[in-house]
All heavy atoms as TSV, in Angstrom:
chain	resi	resn	atom	element	x	y	z
A	1	MET	N	N	-36.548	26.987	7.187
A	1	MET	CA	C	-36.917	25.591	7.314
A	1	MET	C	C	-36.061	24.943	8.390
A	1	MET	O	O	-34.851	25.029	8.364
A	1	MET	CB	C	-36.735	24.880	5.967
A	1	MET	CG	C	-37.044	23.445	6.020
A	1	MET	SD	S	-36.815	22.742	4.374
A	1	MET	CE	C	-37.415	21.146	4.683
A	2	ASN	N	N	-36.666	24.301	9.342
A	2	ASN	CA	C	-35.950	23.617	10.413
A	2	ASN	C	C	-35.937	22.120	10.150
A	2	ASN	O	O	-36.949	21.522	9.842
A	2	ASN	CB	C	-36.619	23.878	11.769
A	2	ASN	CG	C	-36.463	25.314	12.206
A	2	ASN	OD1	O	-35.544	25.996	11.781
A	2	ASN	ND2	N	-37.363	25.775	13.048
A	3	ALA	N	N	-34.751	21.532	10.281
A	3	ALA	CA	C	-34.621	20.086	10.093
A	3	ALA	C	C	-34.770	19.399	11.444
A	3	ALA	O	O	-34.251	19.848	12.451
A	3	ALA	CB	C	-33.269	19.756	9.489
A	4	VAL	N	N	-35.497	18.303	11.447
A	4	VAL	CA	C	-35.693	17.534	12.662
A	4	VAL	C	C	-35.000	16.196	12.477
A	4	VAL	O	O	-35.205	15.495	11.496
A	4	VAL	CB	C	-37.199	17.319	12.958
A	4	VAL	CG1	C	-37.379	16.464	14.183
A	4	VAL	CG2	C	-37.898	18.660	13.105
A	5	ILE	N	N	-34.137	15.845	13.428
A	5	ILE	CA	C	-33.398	14.589	13.362
A	5	ILE	C	C	-34.033	13.601	14.321
A	5	ILE	O	O	-34.214	13.884	15.498
A	5	ILE	CB	C	-31.922	14.807	13.731
A	5	ILE	CG1	C	-31.280	15.783	12.748
A	5	ILE	CG2	C	-31.166	13.485	13.745
A	5	ILE	CD1	C	-29.887	16.194	13.131
A	6	ASP	N	N	-34.395	12.440	13.793
A	6	ASP	CA	C	-34.980	11.384	14.609
A	6	ASP	C	C	-33.849	10.534	15.174
A	6	ASP	O	O	-33.234	9.737	14.470
A	6	ASP	CB	C	-35.937	10.533	13.768
A	6	ASP	CG	C	-36.677	9.503	14.602
A	6	ASP	OD1	O	-36.435	9.427	15.823
A	6	ASP	OD2	O	-37.498	8.771	14.024
A	7	LEU	N	N	-33.526	10.727	16.441
A	7	LEU	CA	C	-32.410	10.018	17.060
A	7	LEU	C	C	-32.661	8.529	17.212
A	7	LEU	O	O	-31.715	7.743	17.269
A	7	LEU	CB	C	-32.080	10.637	18.419
A	7	LEU	CG	C	-31.558	12.070	18.379
A	7	LEU	CD1	C	-31.308	12.588	19.783
A	7	LEU	CD2	C	-30.299	12.166	17.547
A	8	THR	N	N	-33.906	8.105	17.230
A	8	THR	CA	C	-34.182	6.679	17.368
A	8	THR	C	C	-33.716	5.921	16.126
A	8	THR	O	O	-33.259	4.785	16.229
A	8	THR	CB	C	-35.680	6.415	17.610
A	8	THR	OG1	O	-36.437	7.005	16.553
A	8	THR	CG2	C	-36.118	6.991	18.944
A	9	GLU	N	N	-33.792	6.548	14.952
A	9	GLU	CA	C	-33.300	5.906	13.731
A	9	GLU	C	C	-31.788	5.759	13.779
A	9	GLU	O	O	-31.232	4.747	13.384
A	9	GLU	CB	C	-33.714	6.702	12.498
A	9	GLU	CG	C	-35.175	6.576	12.148
A	9	GLU	CD	C	-35.511	7.295	10.858
A	9	GLU	OE1	O	-34.586	7.635	10.095
A	9	GLU	OE2	O	-36.705	7.503	10.617
A	10	THR	N	N	-31.104	6.783	14.261
A	10	THR	CA	C	-29.647	6.740	14.363
A	10	THR	C	C	-29.213	5.670	15.342
A	10	THR	O	O	-28.301	4.887	15.068
A	10	THR	CB	C	-29.106	8.110	14.818
A	10	THR	OG1	O	-29.579	9.107	13.925
A	10	THR	CG2	C	-27.602	8.134	14.840
A	11	GLU	N	N	-29.870	5.601	16.487
A	11	GLU	CA	C	-29.523	4.597	17.484
A	11	GLU	C	C	-29.776	3.189	16.945
A	11	GLU	O	O	-28.997	2.274	17.180
A	11	GLU	CB	C	-30.323	4.822	18.764
A	11	GLU	CG	C	-29.926	6.077	19.503
A	11	GLU	CD	C	-30.900	6.435	20.623
A	11	GLU	OE1	O	-31.890	5.711	20.819
A	11	GLU	OE2	O	-30.658	7.452	21.286
A	12	GLY	N	N	-30.834	3.020	16.199
A	12	GLY	CA	C	-31.146	1.712	15.617
A	12	GLY	C	C	-30.107	1.282	14.606
A	12	GLY	O	O	-29.729	0.108	14.544
A	13	ALA	N	N	-29.610	2.220	13.813
A	13	ALA	CA	C	-28.598	1.899	12.809
A	13	ALA	C	C	-27.274	1.514	13.454
A	13	ALA	O	O	-26.561	0.645	12.956
A	13	ALA	CB	C	-28.392	3.085	11.873
A	14	GLU	N	N	-26.933	2.139	14.568
A	14	GLU	CA	C	-25.677	1.814	15.246
A	14	GLU	C	C	-25.691	0.410	15.825
A	14	GLU	O	O	-24.659	-0.238	15.914
A	14	GLU	CB	C	-25.411	2.826	16.357
A	14	GLU	CG	C	-25.037	4.199	15.841
A	14	GLU	CD	C	-24.886	5.218	16.960
A	14	GLU	OE1	O	-25.153	4.873	18.123
A	14	GLU	OE2	O	-24.515	6.358	16.646
A	15	ASN	N	N	-26.841	-0.076	16.204
A	15	ASN	CA	C	-26.944	-1.397	16.821
A	15	ASN	C	C	-27.233	-2.510	15.821
A	15	ASN	O	O	-27.307	-3.674	16.192
A	15	ASN	CB	C	-28.031	-1.387	17.907
A	15	ASN	CG	C	-27.682	-0.431	19.034
A	15	ASN	OD1	O	-26.527	-0.260	19.364
A	15	ASN	ND2	N	-28.690	0.196	19.608
A	16	TYR	N	N	-27.396	-2.182	14.551
A	16	TYR	CA	C	-27.731	-3.162	13.530
A	16	TYR	C	C	-26.492	-3.941	13.113
A	16	TYR	O	O	-25.428	-3.379	12.896
A	16	TYR	CB	C	-28.342	-2.480	12.308
A	16	TYR	CG	C	-28.801	-3.445	11.257
A	16	TYR	CD1	C	-29.986	-4.155	11.413
A	16	TYR	CD2	C	-28.056	-3.665	10.117
A	16	TYR	CE1	C	-30.405	-5.063	10.451
A	16	TYR	CE2	C	-28.464	-4.557	9.152
A	16	TYR	CZ	C	-29.644	-5.261	9.321
A	16	TYR	OH	O	-30.052	-6.146	8.377
A	17	GLU	N	N	-26.617	-5.257	13.008
A	17	GLU	CA	C	-25.516	-6.100	12.562
A	17	GLU	C	C	-25.910	-6.799	11.271
A	17	GLU	O	O	-27.016	-7.317	11.149
A	17	GLU	CB	C	-25.178	-7.158	13.610
A	17	GLU	CG	C	-24.507	-6.599	14.848
A	17	GLU	CD	C	-24.066	-7.702	15.789
A	17	GLU	OE1	O	-23.682	-8.781	15.298
A	17	GLU	OE2	O	-24.126	-7.469	16.993
A	18	LEU	N	N	-25.003	-6.820	10.318
A	18	LEU	CA	C	-25.246	-7.513	9.063
A	18	LEU	C	C	-25.165	-9.011	9.284
A	18	LEU	O	O	-24.360	-9.488	10.098
A	18	LEU	CB	C	-24.211	-7.088	8.022
A	18	LEU	CG	C	-24.297	-5.638	7.563
A	18	LEU	CD1	C	-23.109	-5.309	6.660
A	18	LEU	CD2	C	-25.598	-5.383	6.834
A	19	PRO	N	N	-25.973	-9.788	8.569
A	19	PRO	CA	C	-25.906	-11.249	8.710
A	19	PRO	C	C	-24.523	-11.770	8.332
A	19	PRO	O	O	-23.949	-11.347	7.343
A	19	PRO	CB	C	-26.957	-11.757	7.722
A	19	PRO	CG	C	-27.797	-10.582	7.389
A	19	PRO	CD	C	-26.979	-9.362	7.636
A	20	GLY	N	N	-23.975	-12.645	9.156
A	20	GLY	CA	C	-22.668	-13.232	8.885
A	20	GLY	C	C	-21.501	-12.373	9.331
A	20	GLY	O	O	-20.356	-12.772	9.178
A	21	SER	N	N	-21.762	-11.197	9.853
A	21	SER	CA	C	-20.662	-10.338	10.280
A	21	SER	C	C	-20.172	-10.763	11.649
A	21	SER	O	O	-20.887	-11.382	12.419
A	21	SER	CB	C	-21.101	-8.879	10.323
A	21	SER	OG	O	-22.050	-8.675	11.341
A	22	GLN	N	N	-18.932	-10.436	11.914
A	22	GLN	CA	C	-18.350	-10.756	13.206
A	22	GLN	C	C	-18.023	-9.463	13.921
A	22	GLN	O	O	-17.407	-8.569	13.351
A	22	GLN	CB	C	-17.084	-11.582	13.045
A	22	GLN	CG	C	-17.330	-12.944	12.446
A	22	GLN	CD	C	-16.030	-13.707	12.275
A	22	GLN	OE1	O	-14.955	-13.160	12.428
A	22	GLN	NE2	N	-16.142	-14.985	11.942
A	23	THR	N	N	-18.428	-9.369	15.147
A	23	THR	CA	C	-18.130	-8.205	15.950
A	23	THR	C	C	-16.926	-8.525	16.824
A	23	THR	O	O	-16.951	-9.500	17.561
A	23	THR	CB	C	-19.331	-7.829	16.842
A	23	THR	OG1	O	-20.478	-7.671	16.017
A	23	THR	CG2	C	-19.073	-6.549	17.602
A	24	PRO	N	N	-15.852	-7.742	16.707
A	24	PRO	CA	C	-14.675	-8.028	17.536
A	24	PRO	C	C	-14.997	-7.848	19.012
A	24	PRO	O	O	-15.837	-7.037	19.384
A	24	PRO	CB	C	-13.640	-7.003	17.070
A	24	PRO	CG	C	-14.384	-5.984	16.301
A	24	PRO	CD	C	-15.670	-6.595	15.857
A	25	ALA	N	N	-14.319	-8.638	19.841
A	25	ALA	CA	C	-14.556	-8.573	21.279
A	25	ALA	C	C	-14.210	-7.200	21.835
A	25	ALA	O	O	-14.858	-6.706	22.732
A	25	ALA	CB	C	-13.730	-9.646	21.981
A	26	GLU	N	N	-13.189	-6.587	21.272
A	26	GLU	CA	C	-12.837	-5.234	21.689
A	26	GLU	C	C	-12.628	-4.382	20.446
A	26	GLU	O	O	-12.344	-4.892	19.374
A	26	GLU	CB	C	-11.588	-5.244	22.565
A	26	GLU	CG	C	-10.412	-5.951	21.916
A	26	GLU	CD	C	-9.248	-6.100	22.877
A	26	GLU	OE1	O	-9.405	-6.807	23.873
A	26	GLU	OE2	O	-8.216	-5.487	22.605
A	27	GLU	N	N	-12.812	-3.100	20.595
A	27	GLU	CA	C	-12.679	-2.217	19.446
A	27	GLU	C	C	-11.240	-2.185	18.972
A	27	GLU	O	O	-10.306	-2.251	19.756
A	27	GLU	CB	C	-13.126	-0.803	19.816
A	27	GLU	CG	C	-14.620	-0.686	19.985
A	27	GLU	CD	C	-15.048	0.766	20.133
A	27	GLU	OE1	O	-14.426	1.636	19.523
A	27	GLU	OE2	O	-15.997	0.998	20.869
A	28	LEU	N	N	-11.075	-2.086	17.652
A	28	LEU	CA	C	-9.737	-2.011	17.090
A	28	LEU	C	C	-9.210	-0.593	17.241
A	28	LEU	O	O	-9.945	0.377	17.103
A	28	LEU	CB	C	-9.773	-2.387	15.606
A	28	LEU	CG	C	-10.250	-3.788	15.281
A	28	LEU	CD1	C	-10.312	-3.979	13.778
A	28	LEU	CD2	C	-9.333	-4.818	15.905
A	29	ALA	N	N	-7.945	-0.490	17.515
A	29	ALA	CA	C	-7.299	0.814	17.625
A	29	ALA	C	C	-6.087	0.807	16.717
A	29	ALA	O	O	-5.359	-0.177	16.634
A	29	ALA	CB	C	-6.883	1.082	19.055
A	30	MET	N	N	-5.893	1.912	15.999
A	30	MET	CA	C	-4.720	1.999	15.151
A	30	MET	C	C	-4.130	3.396	15.262
A	30	MET	O	O	-4.840	4.360	15.494
A	30	MET	CB	C	-5.039	1.640	13.708
A	30	MET	CG	C	-5.609	2.727	12.856
A	30	MET	SD	S	-5.757	2.302	11.129
A	30	MET	CE	C	-6.886	0.953	11.176
A	31	GLU	N	N	-2.845	3.444	15.108
A	31	GLU	CA	C	-2.134	4.703	15.188
A	31	GLU	C	C	-1.956	5.241	13.775
A	31	GLU	O	O	-1.525	4.522	12.878
A	31	GLU	CB	C	-0.771	4.474	15.847
A	31	GLU	CG	C	0.005	5.725	16.079
A	31	GLU	CD	C	1.341	5.435	16.767
A	31	GLU	OE1	O	1.566	4.301	17.187
A	31	GLU	OE2	O	2.133	6.374	16.852
A	32	ILE	N	N	-2.298	6.486	13.565
A	32	ILE	CA	C	-2.153	7.128	12.264
A	32	ILE	C	C	-0.824	7.878	12.253
A	32	ILE	O	O	-0.573	8.716	13.110
A	32	ILE	CB	C	-3.303	8.133	12.003
A	32	ILE	CG1	C	-4.653	7.490	12.212
A	32	ILE	CG2	C	-3.147	8.764	10.631
A	32	ILE	CD1	C	-5.084	6.537	11.142
A	33	LEU	N	N	0.015	7.567	11.282
A	33	LEU	CA	C	1.308	8.217	11.163
A	33	LEU	C	C	1.305	9.164	9.973
A	33	LEU	O	O	0.658	8.900	8.966
A	33	LEU	CB	C	2.418	7.179	10.962
A	33	LEU	CG	C	2.610	6.152	12.064
A	33	LEU	CD1	C	3.661	5.132	11.648
A	33	LEU	CD2	C	3.011	6.828	13.354
A	34	ALA	N	N	2.065	10.220	10.076
A	34	ALA	CA	C	2.231	11.144	8.955
A	34	ALA	C	C	3.084	10.474	7.881
A	34	ALA	O	O	3.821	9.526	8.152
A	34	ALA	CB	C	2.900	12.421	9.425
A	35	GLU	N	N	2.971	10.963	6.662
A	35	GLU	CA	C	3.770	10.430	5.570
A	35	GLU	C	C	5.246	10.547	5.925
A	35	GLU	O	O	5.715	11.602	6.340
A	35	GLU	CB	C	3.444	11.222	4.302
A	35	GLU	CG	C	4.051	10.654	3.051
A	35	GLU	CD	C	3.600	11.422	1.828
A	35	GLU	OE1	O	2.442	11.270	1.418
A	35	GLU	OE2	O	4.414	12.212	1.319
A	36	GLN	N	N	5.982	9.452	5.762
A	36	GLN	CA	C	7.398	9.408	6.109
A	36	GLN	C	C	8.239	9.977	4.966
A	36	GLN	O	O	7.772	10.134	3.840
A	36	GLN	CB	C	7.811	7.966	6.414
A	36	GLN	CG	C	6.982	7.300	7.515
A	36	GLN	CD	C	7.134	7.997	8.853
A	36	GLN	OE1	O	8.229	8.094	9.379
A	36	GLN	NE2	N	6.033	8.486	9.400
A	37	THR	N	N	9.497	10.258	5.246
A	37	THR	CA	C	10.374	10.867	4.237
A	37	THR	C	C	10.633	9.938	3.060
A	37	THR	O	O	10.934	10.406	1.963
A	37	THR	CB	C	11.719	11.275	4.860
A	37	THR	OG1	O	12.309	10.145	5.489
A	37	THR	CG2	C	11.524	12.378	5.883
A	38	ASP	N	N	10.515	8.622	3.261
A	38	ASP	CA	C	10.746	7.670	2.176
A	38	ASP	C	C	9.442	7.211	1.532
A	38	ASP	O	O	9.390	6.177	0.874
A	38	ASP	CB	C	11.559	6.474	2.664
A	38	ASP	CG	C	10.851	5.679	3.746
A	38	ASP	OD1	O	9.888	6.197	4.340
A	38	ASP	OD2	O	11.266	4.529	3.992
A	39	GLU	N	N	8.377	7.977	1.697
A	39	GLU	CA	C	7.064	7.639	1.140
A	39	GLU	C	C	6.519	8.796	0.311
A	39	GLU	O	O	6.968	9.926	0.443
A	39	GLU	CB	C	6.075	7.325	2.268
A	39	GLU	CG	C	6.438	6.116	3.092
A	39	GLU	CD	C	5.508	5.897	4.263
A	39	GLU	OE1	O	4.932	6.875	4.785
A	39	GLU	OE2	O	5.352	4.732	4.655
A	40	PHE	N	N	5.544	8.469	-0.531
A	40	PHE	CA	C	4.834	9.484	-1.304
A	40	PHE	C	C	3.395	9.035	-1.480
A	40	PHE	O	O	3.083	7.861	-1.327
A	40	PHE	CB	C	5.498	9.724	-2.673
A	40	PHE	CG	C	5.317	8.583	-3.645
A	40	PHE	CD1	C	4.315	8.623	-4.599
A	40	PHE	CD2	C	6.129	7.462	-3.591
A	40	PHE	CE1	C	4.131	7.580	-5.489
A	40	PHE	CE2	C	5.962	6.416	-4.474
A	40	PHE	CZ	C	4.959	6.472	-5.423
A	41	THR	N	N	2.521	9.955	-1.802
A	41	THR	CA	C	1.121	9.623	-2.070
A	41	THR	C	C	0.897	9.714	-3.570
A	41	THR	O	O	1.155	10.753	-4.187
A	41	THR	CB	C	0.176	10.596	-1.343
A	41	THR	OG1	O	0.446	10.522	0.060
A	41	THR	CG2	C	-1.278	10.235	-1.590
A	42	CYS	N	N	0.423	8.634	-4.156
A	42	CYS	CA	C	0.158	8.589	-5.591
A	42	CYS	C	C	-1.031	9.492	-5.914
A	42	CYS	O	O	-2.055	9.444	-5.241
A	42	CYS	CB	C	-0.141	7.154	-6.023
A	42	CYS	SG	S	-0.545	6.995	-7.778
A	43	ASN	N	N	-0.879	10.305	-6.961
A	43	ASN	CA	C	-1.947	11.219	-7.355
A	43	ASN	C	C	-3.032	10.537	-8.182
A	43	ASN	O	O	-4.012	11.174	-8.539
A	43	ASN	CB	C	-1.375	12.400	-8.130
A	43	ASN	CG	C	-0.811	13.439	-7.208
A	43	ASN	OD1	O	0.188	13.206	-6.550
A	43	ASN	ND2	N	-1.464	14.566	-7.132
A	44	SER	N	N	-2.878	9.251	-8.457
A	44	SER	CA	C	-3.903	8.525	-9.189
A	44	SER	C	C	-4.737	7.645	-8.253
A	44	SER	O	O	-5.959	7.748	-8.225
A	44	SER	CB	C	-3.262	7.671	-10.280
A	44	SER	OG	O	-4.244	6.995	-11.021
A	45	CYS	N	N	-4.091	6.802	-7.461
A	45	CYS	CA	C	-4.820	5.889	-6.570
A	45	CYS	C	C	-4.899	6.412	-5.132
A	45	CYS	O	O	-5.637	5.868	-4.319
A	45	CYS	CB	C	-4.190	4.500	-6.584
A	45	CYS	SG	S	-2.509	4.435	-5.915
A	46	PHE	N	N	-4.131	7.458	-4.819
A	46	PHE	CA	C	-4.122	8.121	-3.511
A	46	PHE	C	C	-3.655	7.211	-2.381
A	46	PHE	O	O	-3.961	7.451	-1.224
A	46	PHE	CB	C	-5.497	8.729	-3.189
A	46	PHE	CG	C	-5.940	9.703	-4.237
A	46	PHE	CD1	C	-6.934	9.346	-5.136
A	46	PHE	CD2	C	-5.349	10.944	-4.346
A	46	PHE	CE1	C	-7.337	10.234	-6.119
A	46	PHE	CE2	C	-5.746	11.833	-5.333
A	46	PHE	CZ	C	-6.742	11.482	-6.226
A	47	LEU	N	N	-2.903	6.173	-2.708
A	47	LEU	CA	C	-2.313	5.310	-1.685
A	47	LEU	C	C	-0.922	5.825	-1.340
A	47	LEU	O	O	-0.218	6.374	-2.188
A	47	LEU	CB	C	-2.208	3.871	-2.182
A	47	LEU	CG	C	-3.530	3.147	-2.431
A	47	LEU	CD1	C	-3.268	1.773	-3.029
A	47	LEU	CD2	C	-4.316	3.024	-1.144
A	48	VAL	N	N	-0.537	5.647	-0.095
A	48	VAL	CA	C	0.813	6.007	0.326
A	48	VAL	C	C	1.734	4.858	-0.073
A	48	VAL	O	O	1.483	3.707	0.267
A	48	VAL	CB	C	0.873	6.271	1.842
A	48	VAL	CG1	C	2.296	6.554	2.278
A	48	VAL	CG2	C	-0.035	7.426	2.211
A	49	ARG	N	N	2.771	5.180	-0.826
A	49	ARG	CA	C	3.684	4.166	-1.366
A	49	ARG	C	C	5.113	4.471	-0.937
A	49	ARG	O	O	5.453	5.604	-0.611
A	49	ARG	CB	C	3.644	4.177	-2.904
A	49	ARG	CG	C	2.285	3.991	-3.516
A	49	ARG	CD	C	1.836	2.574	-3.350
A	49	ARG	NE	N	0.634	2.334	-4.140
A	49	ARG	CZ	C	0.365	1.183	-4.701
A	49	ARG	NH1	N	1.159	0.171	-4.582
A	49	ARG	NH2	N	-0.752	1.034	-5.380
A	50	HIS	N	N	5.961	3.431	-0.983
A	50	HIS	CA	C	7.388	3.612	-0.722
A	50	HIS	C	C	8.026	4.265	-1.945
A	50	HIS	O	O	7.563	4.082	-3.077
A	50	HIS	CB	C	8.045	2.252	-0.441
A	50	HIS	CG	C	9.453	2.385	0.016
A	50	HIS	ND1	N	10.515	2.312	-0.855
A	50	HIS	CD2	C	9.968	2.617	1.251
A	50	HIS	CE1	C	11.627	2.490	-0.176
A	50	HIS	NE2	N	11.328	2.672	1.097
A	51	ARG	N	N	9.084	5.032	-1.742
A	51	ARG	CA	C	9.766	5.733	-2.834
A	51	ARG	C	C	10.213	4.790	-3.948
A	51	ARG	O	O	10.303	5.199	-5.099
A	51	ARG	CB	C	10.995	6.476	-2.316
A	51	ARG	CG	C	10.658	7.733	-1.600
A	51	ARG	CD	C	10.702	8.874	-2.569
A	51	ARG	NE	N	10.411	10.101	-1.840
A	51	ARG	CZ	C	9.700	11.073	-2.334
A	51	ARG	NH1	N	9.206	10.986	-3.543
A	51	ARG	NH2	N	9.465	12.141	-1.629
A	52	SER	N	N	10.474	3.530	-3.625
A	52	SER	CA	C	10.911	2.577	-4.646
A	52	SER	C	C	9.808	2.304	-5.671
A	52	SER	O	O	10.081	1.775	-6.741
A	52	SER	CB	C	11.366	1.266	-3.999
A	52	SER	OG	O	10.277	0.643	-3.330
A	53	GLN	N	N	8.560	2.666	-5.363
A	53	GLN	CA	C	7.443	2.448	-6.281
A	53	GLN	C	C	7.102	3.686	-7.097
A	53	GLN	O	O	6.121	3.698	-7.829
A	53	GLN	CB	C	6.214	1.991	-5.504
A	53	GLN	CG	C	6.398	0.641	-4.848
A	53	GLN	CD	C	5.190	0.235	-4.046
A	53	GLN	OE1	O	4.608	1.043	-3.328
A	53	GLN	NE2	N	4.808	-1.024	-4.169
A	54	LEU	N	N	7.917	4.729	-6.989
A	54	LEU	CA	C	7.700	5.952	-7.749
A	54	LEU	C	C	8.042	5.713	-9.214
A	54	LEU	O	O	9.163	5.363	-9.553
A	54	LEU	CB	C	8.551	7.094	-7.182
A	54	LEU	CG	C	8.416	8.455	-7.855
A	54	LEU	CD1	C	7.004	8.998	-7.705
A	54	LEU	CD2	C	9.427	9.421	-7.268
A	55	ALA	N	N	7.063	5.860	-10.099
A	55	ALA	CA	C	7.274	5.618	-11.522
A	55	ALA	C	C	7.444	6.918	-12.296
A	55	ALA	O	O	8.225	6.990	-13.239
A	55	ALA	CB	C	6.100	4.835	-12.106
A	56	ARG	N	N	6.717	7.966	-11.888
A	56	ARG	CA	C	6.769	9.225	-12.633
A	56	ARG	C	C	6.473	10.376	-11.687
A	56	ARG	O	O	5.628	10.279	-10.808
A	56	ARG	CB	C	5.736	9.221	-13.760
A	56	ARG	CG	C	5.718	10.485	-14.599
A	56	ARG	CD	C	4.877	10.331	-15.846
A	56	ARG	NE	N	3.487	10.065	-15.560
A	56	ARG	CZ	C	2.519	10.980	-15.658
A	56	ARG	NH1	N	2.791	12.205	-16.021
A	56	ARG	NH2	N	1.269	10.648	-15.406
A	57	GLU	N	N	7.200	11.463	-11.894
A	57	GLU	CA	C	6.971	12.670	-11.116
A	57	GLU	C	C	6.941	13.845	-12.082
A	57	GLU	O	O	7.877	14.060	-12.845
A	57	GLU	CB	C	8.081	12.858	-10.076
A	57	GLU	CG	C	7.864	14.030	-9.166
A	57	GLU	CD	C	8.875	14.083	-8.043
A	57	GLU	OE1	O	9.755	13.205	-7.956
A	57	GLU	OE2	O	8.776	15.018	-7.240
A	58	LYS	N	N	5.834	14.566	-12.083
A	58	LYS	CA	C	5.678	15.721	-12.971
A	58	LYS	C	C	5.203	16.877	-12.109
A	58	LYS	O	O	4.143	16.790	-11.490
A	58	LYS	CB	C	4.664	15.409	-14.070
A	58	LYS	CG	C	4.501	16.502	-15.081
A	58	LYS	CD	C	3.538	16.096	-16.169
A	58	LYS	CE	C	3.396	17.215	-17.178
A	58	LYS	NZ	N	2.433	16.868	-18.208
A	59	SER	N	N	5.984	17.940	-12.046
A	59	SER	CA	C	5.750	19.053	-11.129
A	59	SER	C	C	5.754	18.496	-9.722
A	59	SER	O	O	6.705	17.862	-9.324
A	59	SER	CB	C	4.439	19.765	-11.450
A	59	SER	OG	O	4.440	20.244	-12.773
A	60	ASP	N	N	4.697	18.670	-8.967
A	60	ASP	CA	C	4.597	18.088	-7.631
A	60	ASP	C	C	3.738	16.832	-7.628
A	60	ASP	O	O	3.434	16.288	-6.573
A	60	ASP	CB	C	3.994	19.103	-6.651
A	60	ASP	CG	C	5.057	19.953	-5.984
A	60	ASP	OD1	O	6.233	19.577	-6.070
A	60	ASP	OD2	O	4.696	20.980	-5.387
A	61	LEU	N	N	3.330	16.353	-8.788
A	61	LEU	CA	C	2.461	15.182	-8.893
A	61	LEU	C	C	3.305	13.924	-9.042
A	61	LEU	O	O	4.171	13.840	-9.900
A	61	LEU	CB	C	1.518	15.329	-10.086
A	61	LEU	CG	C	0.661	16.596	-10.109
A	61	LEU	CD1	C	-0.163	16.645	-11.374
A	61	LEU	CD2	C	-0.219	16.661	-8.884
A	62	LYS	N	N	3.020	12.949	-8.184
A	62	LYS	CA	C	3.776	11.698	-8.191
A	62	LYS	C	C	2.824	10.539	-8.491
A	62	LYS	O	O	1.696	10.528	-8.030
A	62	LYS	CB	C	4.456	11.501	-6.841
A	62	LYS	CG	C	5.463	12.586	-6.513
A	62	LYS	CD	C	6.009	12.417	-5.112
A	62	LYS	CE	C	7.056	13.437	-4.824
A	62	LYS	NZ	N	6.556	14.688	-4.330
A	63	TYR	N	N	3.322	9.557	-9.273
A	63	TYR	CA	C	2.515	8.408	-9.659
A	63	TYR	C	C	3.272	7.129	-9.397
A	63	TYR	O	O	4.468	7.034	-9.683
A	63	TYR	CB	C	2.131	8.504	-11.148
A	63	TYR	CG	C	1.333	9.741	-11.451
A	63	TYR	CD1	C	1.945	10.908	-11.848
A	63	TYR	CD2	C	-0.050	9.728	-11.311
A	63	TYR	CE1	C	1.201	12.058	-12.106
A	63	TYR	CE2	C	-0.797	10.866	-11.562
A	63	TYR	CZ	C	-0.154	12.022	-11.957
A	63	TYR	OH	O	-0.897	13.150	-12.200
A	64	CYS	N	N	2.570	6.117	-8.883
A	64	CYS	CA	C	3.211	4.841	-8.542
A	64	CYS	C	C	3.324	3.944	-9.777
A	64	CYS	O	O	2.677	4.176	-10.794
A	64	CYS	CB	C	2.418	4.129	-7.430
A	64	CYS	SG	S	0.823	3.470	-7.931
A	65	SER	N	N	4.140	2.915	-9.648
A	65	SER	CA	C	4.370	1.986	-10.752
A	65	SER	C	C	3.111	1.188	-11.091
A	65	SER	O	O	2.912	0.795	-12.243
A	65	SER	CB	C	5.529	1.049	-10.430
A	65	SER	OG	O	5.306	0.409	-9.197
A	66	ASP	N	N	2.233	0.942	-10.124
A	66	ASP	CA	C	0.982	0.232	-10.420
A	66	ASP	C	C	0.080	1.064	-11.328
A	66	ASP	O	O	-0.544	0.524	-12.250
A	66	ASP	CB	C	0.230	-0.099	-9.128
A	66	ASP	CG	C	0.889	-1.206	-8.320
A	66	ASP	OD1	O	1.727	-1.935	-8.907
A	66	ASP	OD2	O	0.577	-1.330	-7.137
A	67	CYS	N	N	-0.019	2.337	-11.093
A	67	CYS	CA	C	-0.895	3.195	-11.908
A	67	CYS	C	C	-0.277	3.518	-13.259
A	67	CYS	O	O	-0.996	3.727	-14.232
A	67	CYS	CB	C	-1.210	4.490	-11.140
A	67	CYS	SG	S	-2.241	4.222	-9.688
A	68	GLU	N	N	1.029	3.539	-13.335
A	68	GLU	CA	C	1.706	3.853	-14.583
A	68	GLU	C	C	1.957	2.624	-15.438
A	68	GLU	O	O	2.289	2.741	-16.597
A	68	GLU	CB	C	3.035	4.557	-14.299
A	68	GLU	CG	C	2.880	5.955	-13.780
A	68	GLU	CD	C	2.280	6.907	-14.790
A	68	GLU	OE1	O	2.869	7.063	-15.888
A	68	GLU	OE2	O	1.244	7.494	-14.496
A	69	GLY	N	N	1.785	1.422	-14.865
A	69	GLY	CA	C	2.124	0.177	-15.558
A	69	GLY	C	C	1.076	-0.339	-16.400
A	69	GLY	O	O	0.276	-0.252	-17.105
């Protein structure tokens, strides 16, 4: 079975704007940094948190104070 992709639908979706939305004058750019030595990723909410928010650590699993509270 061969799949056929209609590129006109894709192009139309890229140009569609939601009512009330604002399009920035220039595209946003952000730098992605690796997890720092004083940070951890919560195994419940998957957010990167500062070590001061570490509430529980079991094996290699770490949980933040928001998820444990």
